[in-house]
NUFI-961264 format. One record per residue: y negated, z negated, x negated of N, C-alpha, C in turn; residue number from 1. Coordinates in steps of 0.02 Angstrom, whole numbers. Atoms other than C-alpha are relative to their C-alpha. Example, Ala and Ser with C-alpha at 12.3 -4.5 7.8 and 13.67 -1.06 7.14 Angstrom:
<pts>
ny = 59; nz = 0; nx = -45; cay = 225; caz = -390; cax = -615; cy = -60; cz = 0; cx = -45; n = 1
ny = 59; nz = 3; nx = 42; cay = 53; caz = -357; cax = -684; cy = -55; cz = -37; cx = 39; n = 2
</pts>
This chain:
<pts>
ny = -60; nz = 62; nx = -7; cay = -4685; caz = -5213; cax = -5641; cy = 44; cz = -2; cx = 95; n = 1
ny = -39; nz = 22; nx = -71; cay = -4546; caz = -5269; cax = -5499; cy = -6; cz = -6; cx = 37; n = 2
ny = 55; nz = 67; nx = -2; cay = -4633; caz = -5352; cax = -5367; cy = 94; cz = -51; cx = 39; n = 3
ny = -68; nz = 40; nx = -13; cay = -4436; caz = -5414; cax = -5320; cy = -25; cz = -51; cx = -60; n = 4
ny = -7; nz = 26; nx = 69; cay = -4441; caz = -5500; cax = -5482; cy = -48; cz = -52; cx = 3; n = 5
ny = 64; nz = 34; nx = -24; cay = -4619; caz = -5591; cax = -5453; cy = 27; cz = -70; cx = 55; n = 6
ny = 0; nz = 73; nx = -63; cay = -4607; caz = -5775; cax = -5372; cy = -81; cz = -20; cx = 38; n = 7
ny = 97; nz = 25; nx = -36; cay = -4785; caz = -5754; cax = -5269; cy = -15; cz = -37; cx = 11; n = 8
ny = 12; nz = 43; nx = -57; cay = -4909; caz = -5875; cax = -5228; cy = -41; cz = 11; cx = 40; n = 9
ny = 44; nz = 11; nx = -119; cay = -4974; caz = -5956; cax = -5057; cy = -102; cz = -15; cx = -30; n = 10
ny = 82; nz = 15; nx = 57; cay = -5156; caz = -5913; cax = -5144; cy = -56; cz = -46; cx = 47; n = 11
ny = 23; nz = 26; nx = -37; cay = -5195; caz = -6017; cax = -4981; cy = 4; cz = -78; cx = -8; n = 12
ny = 8; nz = 101; nx = 40; cay = -5109; caz = -6221; cax = -5073; cy = 25; cz = 24; cx = -69; n = 13
ny = 7; nz = 13; nx = 39; cay = -5103; caz = -6175; cax = -5238; cy = -65; cz = -6; cx = -15; n = 14
ny = 54; nz = 45; nx = 52; cay = -5204; caz = -6274; cax = -5366; cy = 22; cz = 56; cx = -60; n = 15
ny = 29; nz = 22; nx = 87; cay = -5293; caz = -6222; cax = -5529; cy = 67; cz = 33; cx = -45; n = 16
ny = -79; nz = 57; nx = 38; cay = -5146; caz = -6243; cax = -5638; cy = 46; cz = 84; cx = 2; n = 17
ny = -54; nz = -88; nx = -11; cay = -5047; caz = -6092; cax = -5545; cy = -33; cz = 54; cx = 7; n = 18
ny = 41; nz = -80; nx = 13; cay = -5163; caz = -5953; cax = -5518; cy = -3; cz = -2; cx = -84; n = 19
ny = 35; nz = -47; nx = 38; cay = -5201; caz = -5955; cax = -5694; cy = 77; cz = 5; cx = -40; n = 20
ny = -59; nz = -50; nx = 25; cay = -5002; caz = -5885; cax = -5714; cy = -20; cz = 57; cx = 11; n = 21
ny = 8; nz = -56; nx = 4; cay = -5087; caz = -5762; cax = -5637; cy = -24; cz = 74; cx = -57; n = 22
ny = 48; nz = -37; nx = 50; cay = -5124; caz = -5619; cax = -5764; cy = -45; cz = 37; cx = 24; n = 23
ny = 19; nz = 5; nx = -47; cay = -5271; caz = -5534; cax = -5722; cy = -71; cz = -22; cx = 28; n = 24
ny = 56; nz = 39; nx = -40; cay = -5372; caz = -5677; cax = -5681; cy = -42; cz = -54; cx = -36; n = 25
ny = -13; nz = 46; nx = 25; cay = -5480; caz = -5767; cax = -5777; cy = -39; cz = -64; cx = 64; n = 26
ny = 16; nz = 68; nx = -74; cay = -5546; caz = -5973; cax = -5729; cy = -66; cz = 5; cx = 10; n = 27
ny = 47; nz = -28; nx = -13; cay = -5695; caz = -5912; cax = -5685; cy = 12; cz = 24; cx = 108; n = 28
ny = -5; nz = -72; nx = -72; cay = -5649; caz = -5795; cax = -5542; cy = 80; cz = -73; cx = 48; n = 29
ny = -20; nz = 40; nx = -54; cay = -5506; caz = -5944; cax = -5508; cy = -22; cz = -59; cx = 58; n = 30
ny = 23; nz = 82; nx = -25; cay = -5617; caz = -6076; cax = -5488; cy = -41; cz = 48; cx = 95; n = 31
ny = 39; nz = -48; nx = -47; cay = -5720; caz = -5935; cax = -5372; cy = 51; cz = -15; cx = 57; n = 32
ny = -45; nz = 2; nx = -45; cay = -5559; caz = -5932; cax = -5269; cy = 23; cz = -53; cx = 28; n = 33
ny = -27; nz = 96; nx = -44; cay = -5513; caz = -6137; cax = -5242; cy = -44; cz = 2; cx = 38; n = 34
ny = 56; nz = 47; nx = -46; cay = -5700; caz = -6161; cax = -5187; cy = -17; cz = 70; cx = 65; n = 35
ny = 15; nz = -14; nx = -57; cay = -5716; caz = -6016; cax = -5092; cy = 45; cz = 3; cx = 86; n = 36
ny = -56; nz = 33; nx = -57; cay = -5553; caz = -6076; cax = -4978; cy = -12; cz = -39; cx = 10; n = 37
ny = -4; nz = 85; nx = -43; cay = -5623; caz = -6252; cax = -4996; cy = -52; cz = -5; cx = 56; n = 38
ny = 73; nz = -12; nx = -67; cay = -5808; caz = -6165; cax = -4876; cy = 0; cz = 20; cx = 49; n = 39
ny = -49; nz = -11; nx = -59; cay = -5698; caz = -6063; cax = -4796; cy = 46; cz = 21; cx = 51; n = 40
ny = -32; nz = -3; nx = -16; cay = -5558; caz = -6078; cax = -4736; cy = 45; cz = 50; cx = -24; n = 41
ny = -34; nz = -32; nx = 47; cay = -5391; caz = -5994; cax = -4794; cy = 11; cz = 90; cx = -18; n = 42
ny = -5; nz = -66; nx = 0; cay = -5373; caz = -5830; cax = -4825; cy = 64; cz = 50; cx = 74; n = 43
ny = 16; nz = -51; nx = -35; cay = -5293; caz = -5677; cax = -4714; cy = 44; cz = 48; cx = -51; n = 44
ny = -26; nz = -60; nx = 62; cay = -5259; caz = -5520; cax = -4850; cy = -40; cz = -7; cx = -35; n = 45
ny = 53; nz = -2; nx = 83; cay = -5327; caz = -5459; cax = -5004; cy = -65; cz = 35; cx = 9; n = 46
ny = 90; nz = -19; nx = -23; cay = -5460; caz = -5391; cax = -4887; cy = -94; cz = -62; cx = -21; n = 47
ny = 52; nz = 72; nx = 1; cay = -5542; caz = -5587; cax = -4875; cy = 3; cz = -5; cx = -81; n = 48
ny = -1; nz = 40; nx = 99; cay = -5534; caz = -5580; cax = -5110; cy = -37; cz = 45; cx = -2; n = 49
ny = 76; nz = -37; nx = -4; cay = -5696; caz = -5443; cax = -5041; cy = -47; cz = -75; cx = -12; n = 50
ny = 66; nz = 45; nx = -26; cay = -5789; caz = -5586; cax = -5010; cy = -10; cz = -25; cx = -61; n = 51
ny = 3; nz = 20; nx = 59; cay = -5785; caz = -5636; cax = -5163; cy = -48; cz = 37; cx = -52; n = 52
ny = 48; nz = -54; nx = -13; cay = -5937; caz = -5581; cax = -5265; cy = 27; cz = 18; cx = -65; n = 53
ny = -34; nz = -27; nx = 40; cay = -5844; caz = -5590; cax = -5433; cy = 55; cz = 39; cx = -7; n = 54
ny = -57; nz = -29; nx = -9; cay = -5701; caz = -5502; cax = -5397; cy = -5; cz = 61; cx = 40; n = 55
ny = 38; nz = -70; nx = -7; cay = -5696; caz = -5308; cax = -5388; cy = 80; cz = -7; cx = 2; n = 56
ny = -68; nz = -36; nx = -42; cay = -5555; caz = -5207; cax = -5282; cy = -5; cz = 7; cx = -60; n = 57
ny = -33; nz = -5; nx = 54; cay = -5474; caz = -5152; cax = -5475; cy = 56; cz = -96; cx = 11; n = 58
ny = -2; nz = 92; nx = -13; cay = -5464; caz = -5366; cax = -5482; cy = 65; cz = -1; cx = 28; n = 59
ny = -26; nz = -2; nx = -44; cay = -5391; caz = -5369; cax = -5300; cy = 66; cz = 34; cx = 9; n = 60
ny = -32; nz = -20; nx = -47; cay = -5273; caz = -5248; cax = -5311; cy = 31; cz = 9; cx = -97; n = 61
ny = -32; nz = -19; nx = 49; cay = -5207; caz = -5297; cax = -5482; cy = 45; cz = -60; cx = 33; n = 62
ny = -14; nz = 46; nx = -28; cay = -5160; caz = -5465; cax = -5402; cy = 59; cz = -12; cx = 66; n = 63
ny = -58; nz = -6; nx = -106; cay = -5075; caz = -5427; cax = -5242; cy = 46; cz = 9; cx = -44; n = 64
ny = -76; nz = 12; nx = -5; cay = -4900; caz = -5411; cax = -5303; cy = -5; cz = -67; cx = -44; n = 65
ny = -9; nz = 79; nx = 12; cay = -4919; caz = -5602; cax = -5380; cy = -23; cz = -50; cx = 81; n = 66
ny = 44; nz = 40; nx = -58; cay = -5008; caz = -5683; cax = -5211; cy = 58; cz = 6; cx = 79; n = 67
ny = -28; nz = 0; nx = -55; cay = -4941; caz = -5716; cax = -5031; cy = -80; cz = -37; cx = 43; n = 68
ny = 30; nz = 11; nx = -37; cay = -5039; caz = -5754; cax = -4895; cy = 26; cz = -80; cx = 52; n = 69
</pts>
């Protein structure tokens, strides 16, 4: 994948329907990302996503080219 051609989404402001455009994420994972953000505040780096139990490192690595902070 050419990272320059990707339109990155800000994971701190994106809504469910926007995050659903990212491949590799299930609806359950998207809900977890949004709920964690509501409860704990904004994400600052990819390592913050490790705090979400249903996201493993492999999934995080796959979605990093699609998101910004």
